[in-house]
PyMOL Python script that loads the backbone (N, CA, C, O; Angstrom):
from pymol import cmd

cmd.read_pdbstr("""\
ATOM      1  N   MET A   1    -162.477  38.838-136.392  1.00  0.00           N
ATOM      2  CA  MET A   1    -161.759  37.672-135.896  1.00  0.00           C
ATOM      3  C   MET A   1    -162.749  36.717-135.241  1.00  0.00           C
ATOM      4  O   MET A   1    -163.557  37.113-134.399  1.00  0.00           O
ATOM      5  N   VAL A   2    -162.670  35.465-135.640  1.00  0.00           N
ATOM      6  CA  VAL A   2    -163.480  34.408-135.045  1.00  0.00           C
ATOM      7  C   VAL A   2    -162.547  33.560-134.196  1.00  0.00           C
ATOM      8  O   VAL A   2    -161.486  33.134-134.653  1.00  0.00           O
ATOM      9  N   LEU A   3    -162.951  33.323-132.973  1.00  0.00           N
ATOM     10  CA  LEU A   3    -162.174  32.524-132.037  1.00  0.00           C
ATOM     11  C   LEU A   3    -162.863  31.178-131.906  1.00  0.00           C
ATOM     12  O   LEU A   3    -164.048  31.115-131.579  1.00  0.00           O
ATOM     13  N   ILE A   4    -162.128  30.094-132.161  1.00  0.00           N
ATOM     14  CA  ILE A   4    -162.707  28.755-132.067  1.00  0.00           C
ATOM     15  C   ILE A   4    -161.917  27.959-131.040  1.00  0.00           C
ATOM     16  O   ILE A   4    -160.714  27.742-131.185  1.00  0.00           O
ATOM     17  N   PHE A   5    -162.621  27.532-130.004  1.00  0.00           N
ATOM     18  CA  PHE A   5    -162.046  26.656-128.986  1.00  0.00           C
ATOM     19  C   PHE A   5    -162.505  25.244-129.318  1.00  0.00           C
ATOM     20  O   PHE A   5    -163.690  25.015-129.558  1.00  0.00           O
ATOM     21  N   GLY A   6    -161.584  24.311-129.332  1.00  0.00           N
ATOM     22  CA  GLY A   6    -161.967  22.939-129.640  1.00  0.00           C
ATOM     23  C   GLY A   6    -160.827  21.984-129.396  1.00  0.00           C
ATOM     24  O   GLY A   6    -159.850  22.302-128.718  1.00  0.00           O
ATOM     25  N   LYS A   7    -160.977  20.795-129.970  1.00  0.00           N
ATOM     26  CA  LYS A   7    -159.910  19.805-129.899  1.00  0.00           C
ATOM     27  C   LYS A   7    -159.780  19.149-131.265  1.00  0.00           C
ATOM     28  O   LYS A   7    -160.749  19.034-132.014  1.00  0.00           O
ATOM     29  N   ASP A   8    -158.565  18.724-131.569  1.00  0.00           N
ATOM     30  CA  ASP A   8    -158.257  18.217-132.900  1.00  0.00           C
ATOM     31  C   ASP A   8    -159.093  16.997-133.278  1.00  0.00           C
ATOM     32  O   ASP A   8    -159.380  16.802-134.459  1.00  0.00           O
ATOM     33  N   SER A   9    -159.487  16.183-132.322  1.00  0.00           N
ATOM     34  CA  SER A   9    -160.217  14.947-132.614  1.00  0.00           C
ATOM     35  C   SER A   9    -161.713  15.168-132.842  1.00  0.00           C
ATOM     36  O   SER A   9    -162.425  14.216-133.163  1.00  0.00           O
ATOM     37  N   CYS A  10    -162.199  16.378-132.688  1.00  0.00           N
ATOM     38  CA  CYS A  10    -163.634  16.673-132.815  1.00  0.00           C
ATOM     39  C   CYS A  10    -163.972  17.074-134.255  1.00  0.00           C
ATOM     40  O   CYS A  10    -163.463  18.082-134.745  1.00  0.00           O
ATOM     41  N   PRO A  11    -164.826  16.296-134.941  1.00  0.00           N
ATOM     42  CA  PRO A  11    -165.175  16.649-136.321  1.00  0.00           C
ATOM     43  C   PRO A  11    -165.948  17.969-136.425  1.00  0.00           C
ATOM     44  O   PRO A  11    -165.868  18.648-137.448  1.00  0.00           O
ATOM     45  N   TYR A  12    -166.681  18.332-135.399  1.00  0.00           N
ATOM     46  CA  TYR A  12    -167.433  19.585-135.421  1.00  0.00           C
ATOM     47  C   TYR A  12    -166.498  20.788-135.282  1.00  0.00           C
ATOM     48  O   TYR A  12    -166.741  21.847-135.860  1.00  0.00           O
ATOM     49  N   THR A  13    -165.429  20.607-134.508  1.00  0.00           N
ATOM     50  CA  THR A  13    -164.416  21.656-134.418  1.00  0.00           C
ATOM     51  C   THR A  13    -163.791  21.877-135.793  1.00  0.00           C
ATOM     52  O   THR A  13    -163.639  23.018-136.231  1.00  0.00           O
ATOM     53  N   GLN A  14    -163.431  20.795-136.470  1.00  0.00           N
ATOM     54  CA  GLN A  14    -162.820  20.919-137.790  1.00  0.00           C
ATOM     55  C   GLN A  14    -163.800  21.532-138.786  1.00  0.00           C
ATOM     56  O   GLN A  14    -163.407  22.350-139.618  1.00  0.00           O
ATOM     57  N   ALA A  15    -165.064  21.145-138.708  1.00  0.00           N
ATOM     58  CA  ALA A  15    -166.079  21.711-139.611  1.00  0.00           C
ATOM     59  C   ALA A  15    -166.210  23.216-139.400  1.00  0.00           C
ATOM     60  O   ALA A  15    -166.343  23.969-140.365  1.00  0.00           O
ATOM     61  N   ALA A  16    -166.173  23.655-138.145  1.00  0.00           N
ATOM     62  CA  ALA A  16    -166.263  25.092-137.849  1.00  0.00           C
ATOM     63  C   ALA A  16    -165.042  25.824-138.399  1.00  0.00           C
ATOM     64  O   ALA A  16    -165.170  26.891-139.000  1.00  0.00           O
ATOM     65  N   ARG A  17    -163.867  25.252-138.194  1.00  0.00           N
ATOM     66  CA  ARG A  17    -162.640  25.875-138.703  1.00  0.00           C
ATOM     67  C   ARG A  17    -162.692  26.005-140.221  1.00  0.00           C
ATOM     68  O   ARG A  17    -162.370  27.056-140.776  1.00  0.00           O
ATOM     69  N   ASP A  18    -163.098  24.929-140.883  1.00  0.00           N
ATOM     70  CA  ASP A  18    -163.186  24.941-142.349  1.00  0.00           C
ATOM     71  C   ASP A  18    -164.210  25.965-142.827  1.00  0.00           C
ATOM     72  O   ASP A  18    -163.953  26.708-143.775  1.00  0.00           O
ATOM     73  N   HIS A  19    -165.357  26.006-142.180  1.00  0.00           N
ATOM     74  CA  HIS A  19    -166.425  26.925-142.579  1.00  0.00           C
ATOM     75  C   HIS A  19    -165.959  28.379-142.548  1.00  0.00           C
ATOM     76  O   HIS A  19    -166.129  29.113-143.521  1.00  0.00           O
ATOM     77  N   TYR A  20    -165.379  28.782-141.440  1.00  0.00           N
ATOM     78  CA  TYR A  20    -164.979  30.181-141.295  1.00  0.00           C
ATOM     79  C   TYR A  20    -163.802  30.535-142.203  1.00  0.00           C
ATOM     80  O   TYR A  20    -163.737  31.648-142.724  1.00  0.00           O
ATOM     81  N   LYS A  21    -162.878  29.603-142.394  1.00  0.00           N
ATOM     82  CA  LYS A  21    -161.771  29.873-143.308  1.00  0.00           C
ATOM     83  C   LYS A  21    -162.273  30.015-144.741  1.00  0.00           C
ATOM     84  O   LYS A  21    -161.835  30.906-145.468  1.00  0.00           O
ATOM     85  N   GLU A  22    -163.201  29.130-145.155  1.00  0.00           N
ATOM     86  CA  GLU A  22    -163.766  29.216-146.501  1.00  0.00           C
ATOM     87  C   GLU A  22    -164.539  30.519-146.696  1.00  0.00           C
ATOM     88  O   GLU A  22    -164.606  31.050-147.805  1.00  0.00           O
ATOM     89  N   ALA A  23    -165.123  31.028-145.607  1.00  0.00           N
ATOM     90  CA  ALA A  23    -165.869  32.289-145.675  1.00  0.00           C
ATOM     91  C   ALA A  23    -164.927  33.496-145.675  1.00  0.00           C
ATOM     92  O   ALA A  23    -165.375  34.634-145.814  1.00  0.00           O
ATOM     93  N   GLY A  24    -163.632  33.250-145.521  1.00  0.00           N
ATOM     94  CA  GLY A  24    -162.663  34.334-145.546  1.00  0.00           C
ATOM     95  C   GLY A  24    -162.457  35.032-144.219  1.00  0.00           C
ATOM     96  O   GLY A  24    -161.835  36.093-144.163  1.00  0.00           O
ATOM     97  N   ALA A  25    -162.972  34.449-143.153  1.00  0.00           N
ATOM     98  CA  ALA A  25    -162.826  35.066-141.830  1.00  0.00           C
ATOM     99  C   ALA A  25    -161.436  34.771-141.260  1.00  0.00           C
ATOM    100  O   ALA A  25    -160.852  33.716-141.510  1.00  0.00           O
ATOM    101  N   ALA A  26    -160.935  35.715-140.500  1.00  0.00           N
ATOM    102  CA  ALA A  26    -159.701  35.484-139.750  1.00  0.00           C
ATOM    103  C   ALA A  26    -160.068  34.599-138.565  1.00  0.00           C
ATOM    104  O   ALA A  26    -160.970  34.926-137.793  1.00  0.00           O
ATOM    105  N   VAL A  27    -159.369  33.483-138.425  1.00  0.00           N
ATOM    106  CA  VAL A  27    -159.709  32.498-137.395  1.00  0.00           C
ATOM    107  C   VAL A  27    -158.524  32.283-136.472  1.00  0.00           C
ATOM    108  O   VAL A  27    -157.389  32.110-136.916  1.00  0.00           O
ATOM    109  N   GLU A  28    -158.812  32.297-135.176  1.00  0.00           N
ATOM    110  CA  GLU A  28    -157.816  31.872-134.188  1.00  0.00           C
ATOM    111  C   GLU A  28    -158.353  30.604-133.558  1.00  0.00           C
ATOM    112  O   GLU A  28    -159.439  30.601-132.977  1.00  0.00           O
ATOM    113  N   TYR A  29    -157.596  29.530-133.671  1.00  0.00           N
ATOM    114  CA  TYR A  29    -158.006  28.233-133.119  1.00  0.00           C
ATOM    115  C   TYR A  29    -157.212  27.957-131.861  1.00  0.00           C
ATOM    116  O   TYR A  29    -155.991  28.107-131.833  1.00  0.00           O
ATOM    117  N   ILE A  30    -157.924  27.551-130.817  1.00  0.00           N
ATOM    118  CA  ILE A  30    -157.278  27.201-129.558  1.00  0.00           C
ATOM    119  C   ILE A  30    -157.653  25.760-129.221  1.00  0.00           C
ATOM    120  O   ILE A  30    -158.820  25.437-129.003  1.00  0.00           O
ATOM    121  N   ASN A  31    -156.635  24.906-129.183  1.00  0.00           N
ATOM    122  CA  ASN A  31    -156.834  23.507-128.839  1.00  0.00           C
ATOM    123  C   ASN A  31    -156.844  23.395-127.314  1.00  0.00           C
ATOM    124  O   ASN A  31    -155.805  23.519-126.665  1.00  0.00           O
ATOM    125  N   VAL A  32    -158.019  23.161-126.758  1.00  0.00           N
ATOM    126  CA  VAL A  32    -158.160  23.176-125.300  1.00  0.00           C
ATOM    127  C   VAL A  32    -157.540  21.957-124.632  1.00  0.00           C
ATOM    128  O   VAL A  32    -157.379  21.943-123.411  1.00  0.00           O
ATOM    129  N   ARG A  33    -157.189  20.932-125.405  1.00  0.00           N
ATOM    130  CA  ARG A  33    -156.494  19.774-124.825  1.00  0.00           C
ATOM    131  C   ARG A  33    -155.019  20.078-124.598  1.00  0.00           C
ATOM    132  O   ARG A  33    -154.383  19.472-123.736  1.00  0.00           O
ATOM    133  N   LYS A  34    -154.479  21.006-125.364  1.00  0.00           N
ATOM    134  CA  LYS A  34    -153.051  21.317-125.281  1.00  0.00           C
ATOM    135  C   LYS A  34    -152.774  22.652-124.608  1.00  0.00           C
ATOM    136  O   LYS A  34    -151.617  22.966-124.327  1.00  0.00           O
ATOM    137  N   ASP A  35    -153.795  23.435-124.347  1.00  0.00           N
ATOM    138  CA  ASP A  35    -153.620  24.798-123.843  1.00  0.00           C
ATOM    139  C   ASP A  35    -154.524  25.004-122.622  1.00  0.00           C
ATOM    140  O   ASP A  35    -155.710  25.303-122.765  1.00  0.00           O
ATOM    141  N   ALA A  36    -153.959  24.841-121.428  1.00  0.00           N
ATOM    142  CA  ALA A  36    -154.739  24.954-120.191  1.00  0.00           C
ATOM    143  C   ALA A  36    -155.337  26.345-120.026  1.00  0.00           C
ATOM    144  O   ALA A  36    -156.480  26.482-119.591  1.00  0.00           O
ATOM    145  N   ALA A  37    -154.576  27.373-120.369  1.00  0.00           N
ATOM    146  CA  ALA A  37    -155.099  28.739-120.270  1.00  0.00           C
ATOM    147  C   ALA A  37    -156.228  28.940-121.276  1.00  0.00           C
ATOM    148  O   ALA A  37    -157.206  29.631-120.990  1.00  0.00           O
ATOM    149  N   GLY A  38    -156.089  28.338-122.451  1.00  0.00           N
ATOM    150  CA  GLY A  38    -157.146  28.407-123.459  1.00  0.00           C
ATOM    151  C   GLY A  38    -158.419  27.732-122.978  1.00  0.00           C
ATOM    152  O   GLY A  38    -159.518  28.223-123.238  1.00  0.00           O
ATOM    153  N   LEU A  39    -158.283  26.608-122.276  1.00  0.00           N
ATOM    154  CA  LEU A  39    -159.444  25.931-121.704  1.00  0.00           C
ATOM    155  C   LEU A  39    -160.149  26.845-120.714  1.00  0.00           C
ATOM    156  O   LEU A  39    -161.378  26.917-120.710  1.00  0.00           O
ATOM    157  N   GLN A  40    -159.400  27.536-119.883  1.00  0.00           N
ATOM    158  CA  GLN A  40    -160.005  28.453-118.912  1.00  0.00           C
ATOM    159  C   GLN A  40    -160.746  29.583-119.615  1.00  0.00           C
ATOM    160  O   GLN A  40    -161.832  29.976-119.188  1.00  0.00           O
ATOM    161  N   ARG A  41    -160.165  30.105-120.691  1.00  0.00           N
ATOM    162  CA  ARG A  41    -160.850  31.156-121.477  1.00  0.00           C
ATOM    163  C   ARG A  41    -162.143  30.609-122.061  1.00  0.00           C
ATOM    164  O   ARG A  41    -163.177  31.275-122.018  1.00  0.00           O
ATOM    165  N   MET A  42    -162.087  29.381-122.615  1.00  0.00           N
ATOM    166  CA  MET A  42    -163.281  28.772-123.188  1.00  0.00           C
ATOM    167  C   MET A  42    -164.381  28.639-122.136  1.00  0.00           C
ATOM    168  O   MET A  42    -165.546  28.931-122.407  1.00  0.00           O
ATOM    169  N   LEU A  43    -164.006  28.198-120.936  1.00  0.00           N
ATOM    170  CA  LEU A  43    -164.992  28.018-119.871  1.00  0.00           C
ATOM    171  C   LEU A  43    -165.653  29.334-119.487  1.00  0.00           C
ATOM    172  O   LEU A  43    -166.824  29.350-119.108  1.00  0.00           O
ATOM    173  N   GLN A  44    -164.919  30.436-119.581  1.00  0.00           N
ATOM    174  CA  GLN A  44    -165.518  31.747-119.314  1.00  0.00           C
ATOM    175  C   GLN A  44    -166.573  32.071-120.373  1.00  0.00           C
ATOM    176  O   GLN A  44    -167.663  32.541-120.044  1.00  0.00           O
ATOM    177  N   PHE A  45    -166.251  31.822-121.635  1.00  0.00           N
ATOM    178  CA  PHE A  45    -167.205  32.094-122.714  1.00  0.00           C
ATOM    179  C   PHE A  45    -168.405  31.157-122.674  1.00  0.00           C
ATOM    180  O   PHE A  45    -169.519  31.554-123.014  1.00  0.00           O
ATOM    181  N   SER A  46    -168.177  29.903-122.254  1.00  0.00           N
ATOM    182  CA  SER A  46    -169.238  28.891-122.318  1.00  0.00           C
ATOM    183  C   SER A  46    -170.041  28.765-121.040  1.00  0.00           C
ATOM    184  O   SER A  46    -170.928  27.916-120.944  1.00  0.00           O
ATOM    185  N   GLY A  47    -169.742  29.596-120.060  1.00  0.00           N
ATOM    186  CA  GLY A  47    -170.459  29.489-118.790  1.00  0.00           C
ATOM    187  C   GLY A  47    -170.119  28.224-118.028  1.00  0.00           C
ATOM    188  O   GLY A  47    -170.934  27.715-117.259  1.00  0.00           O
ATOM    189  N   GLY A  48    -168.908  27.716-118.243  1.00  0.00           N
ATOM    190  CA  GLY A  48    -168.456  26.525-117.532  1.00  0.00           C
ATOM    191  C   GLY A  48    -168.722  25.221-118.260  1.00  0.00           C
ATOM    192  O   GLY A  48    -168.307  24.161-117.792  1.00  0.00           O
ATOM    193  N   ARG A  49    -169.396  25.274-119.380  1.00  0.00           N
ATOM    194  CA  ARG A  49    -169.668  24.049-120.150  1.00  0.00           C
ATOM    195  C   ARG A  49    -168.407  23.616-120.883  1.00  0.00           C
ATOM    196  O   ARG A  49    -167.674  24.449-121.416  1.00  0.00           O
ATOM    197  N   ARG A  50    -168.158  22.326-120.908  1.00  0.00           N
ATOM    198  CA  ARG A  50    -166.938  21.787-121.490  1.00  0.00           C
ATOM    199  C   ARG A  50    -167.152  21.197-122.878  1.00  0.00           C
ATOM    200  O   ARG A  50    -166.294  20.468-123.377  1.00  0.00           O
ATOM    201  N   GLU A  51    -168.267  21.497-123.500  1.00  0.00           N
ATOM    202  CA  GLU A  51    -168.531  20.985-124.839  1.00  0.00           C
ATOM    203  C   GLU A  51    -167.787  21.823-125.874  1.00  0.00           C
ATOM    204  O   GLU A  51    -167.647  23.036-125.722  1.00  0.00           O
ATOM    205  N   VAL A  52    -167.315  21.163-126.923  1.00  0.00           N
ATOM    206  CA  VAL A  52    -166.635  21.862-128.006  1.00  0.00           C
ATOM    207  C   VAL A  52    -167.344  21.549-129.317  1.00  0.00           C
ATOM    208  O   VAL A  52    -168.015  20.523-129.429  1.00  0.00           O
ATOM    209  N   PRO A  53    -167.205  22.406-130.291  1.00  0.00           N
ATOM    210  CA  PRO A  53    -166.456  23.650-130.253  1.00  0.00           C
ATOM    211  C   PRO A  53    -167.245  24.779-129.605  1.00  0.00           C
ATOM    212  O   PRO A  53    -168.473  24.744-129.535  1.00  0.00           O
ATOM    213  N   VAL A  54    -166.520  25.766-129.139  1.00  0.00           N
ATOM    214  CA  VAL A  54    -167.109  27.031-128.710  1.00  0.00           C
ATOM    215  C   VAL A  54    -166.592  28.062-129.705  1.00  0.00           C
ATOM    216  O   VAL A  54    -165.386  28.283-129.820  1.00  0.00           O
ATOM    217  N   VAL A  55    -167.517  28.686-130.417  1.00  0.00           N
ATOM    218  CA  VAL A  55    -167.177  29.657-131.443  1.00  0.00           C
ATOM    219  C   VAL A  55    -167.550  31.040-130.929  1.00  0.00           C
ATOM    220  O   VAL A  55    -168.701  31.278-130.562  1.00  0.00           O
ATOM    221  N   VAL A  56    -166.588  31.949-130.900  1.00  0.00           N
ATOM    222  CA  VAL A  56    -166.820  33.317-130.434  1.00  0.00           C
ATOM    223  C   VAL A  56    -166.686  34.243-131.634  1.00  0.00           C
ATOM    224  O   VAL A  56    -165.616  34.369-132.228  1.00  0.00           O
ATOM    225  N   GLU A  57    -167.795  34.884-131.975  1.00  0.00           N
ATOM    226  CA  GLU A  57    -167.835  35.792-133.115  1.00  0.00           C
ATOM    227  C   GLU A  57    -168.515  37.077-132.677  1.00  0.00           C
ATOM    228  O   GLU A  57    -169.629  37.049-132.153  1.00  0.00           O
ATOM    229  N   ASN A  58    -167.850  38.198-132.888  1.00  0.00           N
ATOM    230  CA  ASN A  58    -168.374  39.499-132.470  1.00  0.00           C
ATOM    231  C   ASN A  58    -168.718  39.522-130.982  1.00  0.00           C
ATOM    232  O   ASN A  58    -169.708  40.134-130.579  1.00  0.00           O
ATOM    233  N   GLY A  59    -167.901  38.854-130.169  1.00  0.00           N
ATOM    234  CA  GLY A  59    -168.098  38.851-128.730  1.00  0.00           C
ATOM    235  C   GLY A  59    -169.178  37.918-128.225  1.00  0.00           C
ATOM    236  O   GLY A  59    -169.410  37.838-127.019  1.00  0.00           O
ATOM    237  N   LYS A  60    -169.857  37.197-129.143  1.00  0.00           N
ATOM    238  CA  LYS A  60    -170.928  36.287-128.759  1.00  0.00           C
ATOM    239  C   LYS A  60    -170.474  34.846-128.926  1.00  0.00           C
ATOM    240  O   LYS A  60    -169.985  34.464-129.989  1.00  0.00           O
ATOM    241  N   ALA A  61    -170.634  34.051-127.884  1.00  0.00           N
ATOM    242  CA  ALA A  61    -170.202  32.656-127.922  1.00  0.00           C
ATOM    243  C   ALA A  61    -171.362  31.740-128.297  1.00  0.00           C
ATOM    244  O   ALA A  61    -172.488  31.903-127.827  1.00  0.00           O
ATOM    245  N   THR A  62    -171.054  30.776-129.155  1.00  0.00           N
ATOM    246  CA  THR A  62    -171.994  29.730-129.535  1.00  0.00           C
ATOM    247  C   THR A  62    -171.335  28.407-129.232  1.00  0.00           C
ATOM    248  O   THR A  62    -170.173  28.192-129.577  1.00  0.00           O
ATOM    249  N   ILE A  63    -172.073  27.515-128.586  1.00  0.00           N
ATOM    250  CA  ILE A  63    -171.537  26.186-128.265  1.00  0.00           C
ATOM    251  C   ILE A  63    -172.054  25.217-129.300  1.00  0.00           C
ATOM    252  O   ILE A  63    -173.261  25.092-129.504  1.00  0.00           O
ATOM    253  N   GLY A  64    -171.130  24.531-129.954  1.00  0.00           N
ATOM    254  CA  GLY A  64    -171.486  23.561-130.985  1.00  0.00           C
ATOM    255  C   GLY A  64    -171.443  24.195-132.369  1.00  0.00           C
ATOM    256  O   GLY A  64    -171.407  25.415-132.529  1.00  0.00           O
ATOM    257  N   PHE A  65    -171.449  23.301-133.368  1.00  0.00           N
ATOM    258  CA  PHE A  65    -171.431  23.764-134.745  1.00  0.00           C
ATOM    259  C   PHE A  65    -172.002  22.662-135.634  1.00  0.00           C
ATOM    260  O   PHE A  65    -171.666  21.487-135.485  1.00  0.00           O
ATOM    261  N   GLY A  66    -172.862  23.061-136.554  1.00  0.00           N
ATOM    262  CA  GLY A  66    -173.362  22.107-137.538  1.00  0.00           C
ATOM    263  C   GLY A  66    -174.189  20.980-136.971  1.00  0.00           C
ATOM    264  O   GLY A  66    -174.030  19.827-137.371  1.00  0.00           O
ATOM    265  N   GLY A  67    -175.066  21.296-136.048  1.00  0.00           N
ATOM    266  CA  GLY A  67    -175.957  20.281-135.515  1.00  0.00           C
ATOM    267  C   GLY A  67    -175.559  19.728-134.171  1.00  0.00           C
ATOM    268  O   GLY A  67    -176.248  18.859-133.637  1.00  0.00           O
ATOM    269  N   THR A  68    -174.462  20.208-133.604  1.00  0.00           N
ATOM    270  CA  THR A  68    -174.083  19.710-132.284  1.00  0.00           C
ATOM    271  C   THR A  68    -174.773  20.517-131.220  1.00  0.00           C
ATOM    272  O   THR A  68    -174.588  20.257-130.031  1.00  0.00           O
TER     273      THR A  68
END
""", "prot")
cmd.dss("prot")
cmd.show_as("cartoon", "prot")
cmd.util.cbc("prot")
cmd.orient("prot")
């Protein structure tokens, strides 16, 4: 399972979602603009950084996707 924290207006969030879905990965997307609890979870993974997307794969968080 890949967990992606982001917002709908971010092209990098959409690119990450598309990439993992095309790769056949199970993806859970959390829109941090609409989900306050999801934002808090993202901040735990990102060390308090508010940049999106935050991609969590195998328990490891990566901030940004595709050059961000």
